[in-house]
C-alpha positions as CSV (number, residue, x, y, z in Angstrom):
1,M,8.9,7.7,-11.6
2,N,8.0,9.4,-8.2
3,L,5.0,7.7,-6.2
4,E,2.1,10.1,-7.5
5,D,3.3,9.5,-11.0
6,I,2.7,5.8,-10.4
7,A,-0.7,6.3,-8.4
8,E,-1.8,8.2,-11.2
9,E,-0.8,5.7,-14.0
10,F,-2.5,3.1,-12.3
11,W,-5.7,5.0,-12.1
12,Q,-5.8,5.8,-15.9
13,E,-8.0,3.8,-18.3
14,T,-9.9,2.4,-15.3
15,G,-12.8,4.8,-15.3
16,Y,-12.5,5.2,-11.8
17,S,-9.6,7.8,-11.0
18,R,-12.3,10.5,-9.9
19,T,-14.6,8.3,-8.1
20,F,-14.3,8.3,-4.0
21,P,-14.2,6.3,-2.1
22,R,-11.8,4.4,-4.9
23,P,-12.9,0.9,-5.9
24,I,-9.2,-0.3,-5.6
25,E,-10.2,-4.0,-5.8
26,Q,-11.7,-3.2,-9.0
27,A,-9.0,-1.2,-10.3
28,V,-6.6,-3.9,-9.1
29,A,-8.4,-6.6,-11.0
30,L,-8.3,-4.4,-14.4
31,K,-4.5,-3.2,-14.0
32,L,-2.7,-6.0,-12.5
33,P,-1.9,-9.7,-12.7
34,V,-3.1,-9.9,-8.7
35,M,-5.6,-12.1,-7.3
36,L,-7.6,-11.0,-4.2
37,V,-8.4,-13.4,-1.6
38,K,-10.8,-12.7,1.2
39,L,-10.4,-15.3,4.3
40,P,-12.1,-15.0,7.6
41,D,-8.8,-14.9,9.4
42,V,-5.5,-14.0,8.1
43,T,-2.4,-16.0,9.4
44,V,0.6,-17.6,8.0
45,R,-0.9,-20.7,8.4
46,S,-4.1,-20.0,6.9
47,V,-2.7,-18.2,3.9
48,G,-0.4,-21.6,3.7
49,A,-3.3,-23.6,3.6
50,W,-4.8,-21.6,0.9
51,L,-1.8,-21.5,-0.9
52,R,-1.2,-25.2,-0.7
53,E,-4.5,-26.2,-1.5
54,H,-4.1,-24.1,-5.1
55,K,-1.0,-26.2,-5.7
56,H,1.7,-23.5,-4.7
57,S,4.5,-25.0,-2.8
58,C,6.7,-22.6,-1.3
59,A,8.7,-21.8,2.3
60,F,6.4,-19.7,4.6
61,P,7.6,-16.8,7.0
62,T,7.5,-17.3,10.6
63,Y,4.9,-15.2,12.0
64,E,2.4,-16.3,14.6
65,N,0.3,-13.3,15.0
66,N,-3.3,-12.4,13.5
67,L,-2.8,-10.2,10.2
68,M,-4.6,-7.4,8.7
69,G,-3.1,-8.6,5.3
70,C,-0.7,-10.5,3.2
71,L,1.0,-10.5,-0.2
72,Y,2.5,-13.6,-2.1
73,A,4.1,-13.0,-5.3
74,F,5.7,-15.5,-7.9
75,K,6.5,-15.9,-11.3
76,G,5.1,-12.3,-12.1
77,F,1.6,-13.2,-10.6
78,G,0.4,-12.1,-7.0
79,Y,-1.8,-12.9,-4.4
80,I,-3.1,-10.5,-2.0
81,F,-5.2,-11.8,1.4
82,V,-7.6,-10.0,3.1
83,C,-9.5,-10.4,6.3
84,G,-12.8,-10.4,5.0
85,S,-14.3,-10.1,8.5
86,D,-12.5,-6.3,8.9
87,E,-14.5,-3.3,8.1
88,V,-14.7,-2.2,4.5
89,E,-12.5,0.9,5.3
90,E,-9.8,-1.5,7.0
91,Q,-10.0,-3.9,4.0
92,R,-9.8,-1.0,1.6
93,F,-6.4,0.2,3.4
94,T,-5.1,-3.3,3.3
95,V,-5.7,-3.7,-0.5
96,S,-3.9,-0.6,-1.3
97,H,-1.0,-0.9,1.0
98,D,0.0,-4.4,-0.4
99,T,-0.9,-3.2,-3.9
100,A,1.8,-0.5,-3.5
101,H,4.2,-3.5,-2.1
102,F,3.5,-5.4,-5.2
103,I,3.9,-2.5,-7.5
104,I,6.9,-1.2,-6.1
105,D,9.0,-3.7,-4.5
106,Y,8.3,-6.7,-6.9
107,W,6.4,-5.6,-10.5
108,I,8.6,-2.4,-11.3
109,P,12.0,-4.0,-10.4
110,R,10.9,-7.2,-12.1
111,C,10.1,-5.4,-15.3
112,R,13.4,-3.4,-15.0
113,V,15.5,-6.7,-14.8
114,L,13.4,-7.7,-17.8
115,E,13.9,-4.8,-20.0
116,A,17.1,-4.5,-19.2
117,L,18.6,-8.6,-19.3
118,G,15.5,-9.8,-21.8
119,S,13.5,-12.7,-21.2
120,S,16.0,-15.4,-20.7
121,I,16.4,-13.7,-17.2
122,T,13.0,-15.1,-15.8
123,A,14.2,-18.1,-15.0
124,V,16.4,-16.5,-12.6
125,L,14.1,-14.1,-11.2
126,D,11.8,-16.9,-10.6
127,G,14.2,-19.1,-8.8
128,E,14.5,-21.8,-11.1
129,R,18.1,-21.5,-11.7
130,L,21.4,-19.7,-10.5
131,P,22.5,-16.3,-12.4
132,R,25.5,-16.8,-14.6
133,M,28.7,-14.7,-14.2
134,E,27.5,-12.0,-16.3
135,E,24.2,-11.8,-15.0
136,R,25.5,-12.0,-11.4
137,A,27.7,-9.0,-12.5
138,S,24.8,-7.0,-13.2
139,A,23.9,-3.8,-10.9
140,I,20.3,-3.9,-11.9
141,L,19.7,-7.6,-10.7
142,A,21.5,-7.1,-7.3
143,R,18.2,-4.5,-6.5
144,V,15.6,-7.4,-7.2
145,R,14.5,-10.1,-5.0
146,L,14.8,-13.4,-6.6
147,G,12.3,-16.1,-6.3
148,A,8.7,-15.8,-4.2
149,H,8.5,-12.5,-2.5
150,W,6.2,-12.0,1.1
151,H,5.0,-9.1,2.3
152,L,3.1,-9.6,6.0
153,L,0.7,-6.4,7.1
154,P,0.4,-7.4,11.2
155,R,-2.3,-5.5,12.8
156,R,-1.6,-2.2,14.8
157,G,1.0,-2.2,17.1
158,R,2.6,-5.7,16.3
159,E,4.8,-4.6,13.7
160,P,7.3,-8.1,13.2
161,G,10.8,-6.3,13.9
162,D,12.3,-2.9,13.6
163,D,14.8,-3.5,10.5
164,P,15.4,0.1,9.1
165,H,15.2,-1.4,5.7
166,V,11.7,-2.9,6.3
167,A,10.9,0.4,7.8
168,R,11.8,2.4,4.6
169,A,10.2,-0.1,2.7
170,E,6.9,0.1,4.9
171,D,7.0,3.9,4.6
172,R,7.0,3.6,0.9
173,A,4.1,1.4,0.7
174,D,2.1,3.5,3.4
175,E,2.8,6.6,1.0
176,L,2.0,4.8,-2.3
177,G,-1.0,2.8,-0.6
178,L,-2.4,6.0,0.2
179,E,-1.9,8.0,-2.9
180,L,-3.5,5.5,-4.5
181,V,-6.9,5.8,-2.9
182,A,-6.6,9.3,-1.0
183,P,-4.4,11.4,-3.2
184,K,-2.3,13.8,-1.0
185,R,-3.1,17.2,-3.5
186,H,-6.9,16.3,-2.2
187,V,-6.4,15.4,1.4
188,V,-4.5,19.0,1.8
189,Q,-7.2,21.0,-0.1
190,M,-9.8,19.3,2.2
191,V,-7.7,20.0,5.4
192,K,-7.2,23.6,4.4
193,G,-11.0,24.1,2.9
194,E,-12.0,22.9,6.3
195,S,-9.6,24.8,8.5
196,A,-10.8,27.9,6.8
197,K,-14.0,27.5,7.9
198,G,-12.6,27.2,11.6
199,I,-11.8,23.8,11.9
200,A,-9.0,23.3,14.1
201,D,-9.6,19.7,15.9
202,I,-7.4,16.9,14.0
203,G,-9.5,14.3,15.0
204,T,-12.6,15.9,13.3
205,H,-10.2,16.5,10.3
206,C,-9.7,12.7,10.3
207,R,-13.3,11.8,10.3
208,S,-13.9,13.7,7.6
209,L,-11.3,12.6,5.5
210,G,-12.0,9.1,6.6
211,A,-15.6,9.2,5.4
212,F,-14.9,11.0,2.0
213,F,-12.1,8.4,0.9
214,G,-13.7,5.2,2.8
215,L,-10.6,4.9,5.1
216,P,-10.1,4.4,8.8
217,P,-9.4,8.1,10.0
218,Y,-6.2,7.2,11.9
219,I,-4.8,6.9,8.6
220,F,-4.5,10.7,7.9
221,E,-3.1,11.9,11.1
222,P,0.4,12.0,10.2
223,I,-0.8,14.4,7.1
224,V,-3.1,16.3,9.2
225,K,-1.0,17.1,12.1
226,P,1.3,19.1,10.6
227,L,-1.1,20.9,8.4
228,V,-3.3,21.8,11.5
229,Q,-0.2,22.5,13.9
230,T,1.9,24.6,11.8
231,R,-0.8,26.8,10.2
232,T,-1.2,30.4,11.1
233,P,-5.2,31.2,11.9
234,T,-6.7,33.9,9.5
235,F,-8.0,36.8,10.9
236,L,-11.4,35.4,11.0
237,E,-10.7,32.4,12.6
238,E,-8.4,34.4,15.6
239,A,-11.7,36.8,15.8
240,L,-14.0,33.9,16.1
241,R,-11.7,32.1,18.6
242,L,-11.7,35.1,20.9
243,L,-15.4,35.9,20.7
244,R,-16.1,32.1,22.0
245,R,-14.0,32.7,25.3
């Protein structure tokens, strides 16, 4: 299943598929075994304190800087921690990004393993026992992370490392996260429609998209740039450009 199909399936039966900005927090509560937790500041320390207060004992990643968000998933359930002092647009992006991580890096792989190997493998997935020889030989089990799953979402410009595997996972989460709240086909249609009116400035496009989808404008730059820069101006657009000179 591709990312567009995953996003479309996520919104089915929520009643929000045609609503923009999309209420991702309400949809998560309806569709996934995930709790959203808003903290004044999100750090590994503050998340750890909350989890310990709620009777979760686990090993924590080592990262000192403030985060936009954090995902912790264990035993088939997830917690998405969001910085409640961020702007609403940033919070929507954080929730959609970490929801994407939960779906493609934890929930779907877990469901595939359970479907292939049966419920007896649950204890292995949850880190309660080691896999038996025949389970260890299963290729599908080799593709899923055992025990607790963490994802940290640093603030812009503060990525914790440049591991290529991490980068690929982040790119997929970015793509699905954006697809959940700003489907690419709608974004492209809007850019083409505005371009047909003579708008060629990337910043203007990004601000318009940000206002419509309820997201920070910078999120759209990687999509808008190639659409605007590689597009051939229409005769009317070229005529208007010449008249303005």
